[in-house]
C-alpha positions, 0 to 999 in steps of 0.5 A, spaced: 499 465 491 502 472 488 503 478 492 503 485 490 506 491 494 504 498 494 507 504 497 505 511 497 507 517 501 499 519 503 494 514 506 489 517 501 494 515 495 495 508 498 487 507 498 486 509 491 492 505 488 489 499 492 482 500 489 485 501 482 488 494 483 482 491 485 478 494 480 483 492 474 485 485 476 479 483 480 484 478 484 482 473 489 485 476 495 487 472 501 490 477 506 492 484 506 498 487 510 498 494 512 504 498 514 506 505 516 513 508 517 516 515 518 523 518 518 525 525 519 530 529 514 532 535 516 525 538 519 521 535 515 517 528 517 516 523 511 511 518 511 511 511 508 504 508 507 505 501 504 500 494 503 502 487 501 496 484 498 496 476 497 492 474 492 491 468 487 
């Protein structure tokens, strides 16, 4: 079992990176975990979209 962590600041970028990983590696995916977190810096809200891909 191997894992790949992908982290992006926009959900579309995360989609693109996951699709790129799948296309390039053609992994036997066992599971994908998705997470979104936010933080505030001054008046700016910062998003973090991440995925943990478990594959063989």
